[in-house]
N, C-alpha and C positions, 0 to 999 in steps of 0.2 A: 690179548682182548683187554682194555682196560676196562673194571667192572663200574656200574652208576655210583656205587659206594665209594669205591677209591676218588673217582672225582670229586664228588659231593666234600669228602673228607681232606682231602689234598689241597683244593683249589677253592680259596674262601671267597674270590671272585663272582664265580660260576655258583657257590652256594648262595650267595646274596639276591644274585637275579633268581635262580630257582625258586627260592624262599618268597620271594615276591609275587612270581609268576603264579605258585598253587594258591595263594590267600585270592589275590586280584582275579585270575581265572572262574575259581569257583564263584565268585560274587557276580561275575560278568552270568553265570546261568542262572544265577536267581533272576538278577534283570530279565534276562530271555524268557523264561519261562512267564514270568508276571508280565509282562508286555503281550506276548502272544495271546494268554490266557485272557487277558483285561480285553483285548480287542475281539477277541471272538466273543465274551460275555457280552459287548455293546451290541454284536449285531444275532444275538440268541435267537433262534426260532423265524431267522431268515436267511436266505438261500445266498446272501451275500460274504459267508463266511471266509472262503477261498480268497475273494478282490481284498478281504481287509488286512486279511495273513499276507496278501503280496504289498497292499499299502504300506505296511512295518515295513516289510524287506526291502521295498524300493527305497525309502525313505533313509534308510541304511545305506543300501549300496551305492545311492545316487553322492551322495557325500563324500564316501568315503573313495571313490572314484574320480572324482575331483580334487580329493586330496593327495590323492596319490604323488601327482608331479611336484605338487610344492613341497611336500615332505621327502620329496629324493632329494631336489635340489638344497635344503635347508640342513639336510642330514648329511650330507656332503661338502656342506660348507662349515657347519659351526660345530660346537661340543656335543656329541651324539647323547652322552650321558646326561647334559643339563636338559637336551630335548624331550628325552625320555620322562625324566621327572616333571617338567613343565606339563605336559599330555597328561601324567597321571593327576596333579592337581585339578587339572580343569576339568576334568573327565570324574573328579569327588565332587565336583560343583555340581554337574549338570546330572549327576547319577540321583541327586536327592531332587531335582527338579520333576522326574517322575510321579512324584507323592502327588502334584496338584493334578493329575490326570484322573486319581483313583475314583472319585465320586461324579465324574462329570458322565454324559450318556453318550458324548463323541468322542472321535479319537484324534482330533489335530493335535492335540498336546503330545501323545504317542510319538506320534508323526513327526514333532517337531523337536523335541528332545532326543528320540532315535537318531534323527539327522546330524545334531548337534555332537553328539557321543560319538557317532563312526567318522564325522569328519575329523575330530580328534585324535583318533586310533591310529593312524598309519603313521602318527610322528614316533608312537611308540612301538607298534610291531615292526616295522622294518627298521626301525631302531635297534631294537634287541636282536634283529638277526644280522644286520652290521657291525656289532660289536664283538659277537661271538668269537669270532676268530681273534679278535682282539685281546680278550679275556683267558683265552685257552691256548695250549699248545698243539700244533699239528697233528702230534700223536694223539691229542685229547678230544679232538673236533668231532670225529664222527660218535663219538660215544656221548659228547655233549649237546648233539643235535639230535641226536636218537632220543637221550633222556628229557632233552626240553621238548620235543614232539609229543614223544611218550607221556609226557606229564599233562600236557594241553589237552590228551586224549582222556586222560585218568581222572582230571576235574570235569570232563564233560560226563562222565559216568556217575562220577559223585554229584557234580551241580547239580544236572537234571535231574535224578531221584531224587534228591534232598529237596530241591527246590519243588518238584511236582506235587511232594506230600506235605510241606512246609508251608506252602502257600493256601491251601485247602483248611491248613490248621490254624494259620498263624494271621493270616491276611499278608496285602502285600503292601505296606507301610514298611514293615521292618525288614521287608527282601531288600528294598530301594535303600534302606539304611545300609544296611550291609554291606550291599554294592558300594557304597560311596565309600566306606570305611575300608574296603578292599584295597580301593586306590590308593589310598595314603599310606596303608602298610606298603603298597608297592613301591611306590614315592621315598619311603625312607631306605627301604632296602636297595634300590638303583641310587641314593646317594650314598652309598656307601663303598660303592666300586670305586678301584684306584689301580693305577698304572702309572708307570715312569714317564715322566716326560708328557707328552701333549697328545695322547697316543689316541684318545676319543676324539680328536678335531681332525681327519685326514688331509684338510686345507692349510699348507705351512705358510704359502705366500699370503699377502694382504690382498684383497678383492680390491678391482680396479671400480672405478664409477661406470664403466661400461657392464661390469657384471653383476653391480648393484641393482642396477634398473633393468637388466635383459636376461632374468634368472631362466627365460626361455631356451636362452641359446645351450647354456649349460645343461637343461634338458635335453634337449636334442643332441648334444655331446655324449650324453649316457644312451640314448637311443641307437646313435652310430655305433656305439661302441658293443650292445647287445648284438645289433645285426651281423657285425664282424666277427662273431662268435659264433658257429652254426651249433653246438652245444646249447650254450646259453640261450640263443634265438628259439631252438628246438623244447626245449624245457617250457619257455612261456607260451610255445604256441598248443603244445599238449595239455596245457592248464586251462588255455581258452577253450578247446576243445571239449574238456569235461566240463566247462562251464556251462557250456549250451544245454545241457541235462541237468546239472549240478545246480543251477538257479532253480530250477522246476522242483527238484528232489528238497530243496531248505521248507518251499511252504507245504509241500505233501505231508512231511514229518508231522507238522501239526495238524492238519486235515486228517490224516490217518488214524491219530492218537485221540482227536476229540471228535472228529464227525464219523469215519469211517467205522471205527469198533467202538465209539460212543463211552469212550471211558474219563471225560473229563481231562482235568488239567494233569490228576495222575497219568493219563495215558499219554499225552505229550511227553511229559516227562520219562515215561520209560520207552517209548520210542527211542528218543533223543539219548536216554541211557545205554540202551543196548546197543545203538549205532557207537556211542564212546566207548564202551566193551571189545566193540570189533575193531577199533581205531588202535586201543590200547593192545590187544594181542598181535595187529598186524604190525604194529610200531615194536613190539619188542623181539618178534622175529626180525624184520628189519632189522634190527640192532646187530643183531647175530649175522643176518648175511651179508653184511655190509664188509665185514670182515672177512669171508670166504670166498667170496664173486672179484673178478678183475672188470675190467672197464666192459668186456665184450658180455659177461655173464648180467651186468648191470643194463646194459642196454636192450636184451633180450627179455629181462624180467620186469621191463616196464611195459611193454607190448601184454605178457600175461595178466598183469595186472588188471590192465584197463577192461580187457576183455570180461575177464571175473568179475568184476566191478560191476560191468554193466548188465550181466546174465543174470547175478543173483539179486539186483536189483529189482529187475524185471519179475523174477520170481516173489520177492517181495510182493511187490506190488498187486500180486494175483491171489495172494495168499488167503484166504477166508478163516483160518485159524490164527487168532492174535498172537500165540506163543510160538508158532511156526514162523509168522512173519518177521518177529522178532530176531529169531533165528538168522534168517536169510539177509535182515539189514546189519547184520553183526557183519556178519560174511562179507557183505558188499562193502562195508566201511574199513573191514579188515586188507581187502584189497588197494582199499586208496591209500592205506596208511605205509604198507611198502612203500608203494609208489611216491610217495611224500617224504618220505625218511632218504630214501637212495636219492632223488632229484635235488633235494636239499642240502645232503653231503655232497655232491657233484659241484654246486653251484658255491658252497662255502671255501671249497677248495679251488675253485677256479676264476672268482669274479675278485678282480682287482680292486683293493683296500679303496682307491680313491672313485670308484663306480659304486659300492655296495647299495650306499643308501637308495639310489636311481633307479639300480637294476631290482631290489626288491622290492620298492614301492611302487614300480612300473608294472611289475608282476602282478603286485596285487589290484591295482588301478584295471588293469587288462581282463582279467577274471572276474571283479566286481564291474565291468561293464557289460559284459557277457551275460553274467548272472542276472542284471537290471532286467536284458530283454527277454532270459529265460524265466525270469519271474512274471513278467509283465504277460508274457503268453500265456505260462499258466496259469496265473488269476481270474486272466479273460476266459480262457477255457475252462473253469470248473463252475463258470455259470450254466455252461450247455453241457461238459461231459462228465463223468463221472473220474473221480480222484485217481482209479484204479488203471483206467485207457492213458489217462496224464502219466502215469509213474510208468507205466511199460513204454512210452516214448520218451519220456527223461532218461530211462537206463540206455534205450539205443543210442541216442543222442550221445553220451556221455562213454560211451565204450567206442566209436568211430575213432576215436583221438587214436587207438592202439593201431589203427590201421594205417594212420598218418605217419607215425613215429618207427613201424614195422619198414616200412617205405623207404622213409629216410636214411635209414639204418642200413638196409640191404642193398642200397643203390649208392653207398658210402657218404652218403651227406654227414653224417655224424663223428668225424676224426676224433681221435682224443685230445683236447688242447692240453698246454702246461699250466702246471700248478700256480696259482698265481697266491697274494695275500700277504700277510704279516708273517716275517721267519720269528723264529724261535729267540734269535739273535738280535731283532730288530726293538723289540719290548719285553722289557721285565715285568711280568705278573707279579705284584706284591701279594703278598698273603703268606700263606704257609707253603712249603715246598711241595712242587708239582712232582709226579712221575710220569 
């Protein structure tokens, strides 16, 4: 079992990408806490807090949903490293724009810059998933995926706890400046990646005129590829099933911290931070588990994880004690983490290099589109019903995906597909020797 330390020590490409991830994602959470806190501050002493949080989340979800198909085609056409660097540079500029919203009494600028920032994000996030098999060997891939996702959740814990406390102490301006600088650091790290040949650009043939002016045909080709592979299609659908309640959950994190438990920005940070701790614990367990279960064990584990996630989220939503609520939100997110790591490891092994950009961006868009509906429903419902009731419904909806997956598994609709992707012999990974 390859350790995280060994991977970072011997694979310089992955080390660069990981270093940029750590800094940029901590900056992201300073932005998140600041934006949600500002939005709620603008509607203090009104009943519209939930609707405003929904507005912010929708302003992020809608652009991400529409950016996905564009990002997927571009990532499968152009040099993926260059696309990721461009995304970071654009986001560095946009992150500074939030400063203009601080002294306003309305939220339209928060919506605007949230939308622009999230439109640029899939070009980076789907790109990172797409190049991971290119900069690692097949033996390193599960460890690299586990570390990438565990790091993402570690930065949630660090970033949200730190942001919640520091925004109250130092104000919003510096949080947005830090977020901008974090994107510049990430761009510098990604620019250092290097492999032999042109492996970051999967399309070897020149584009025809028809392909240039009709990219939708390439995107539909990616959809057909996903549909032809039952496992890839199944993973996409359970992500959609989770999003039916997962969108509402994103809004409720802020409402529980700020409104239900009345703990201000620090409360938002504590809820998100404990959710991050749960993700971190689950990710570490999934890293170990991935080396000890086969394909049949993997499919059974996914059903169990989604049932546990929904049940513990329902309990979180009903807890009167703030600290016990934090325990159950951590347990809920731990179950999500196990399923996420195991699913992504399967995708990285099974999705052909030619289609990675479109597959990962399409899955991201599918989840965002359903989360958008879930967030809209939760925001409207928050005007009439308590966050606790909405939370219980959200938890129940998120767990229903477990039953779809179990049915598909037991009826033989999830056969094991062949391993795809870049072979060790096809790409020479530059840097220090890998093991």
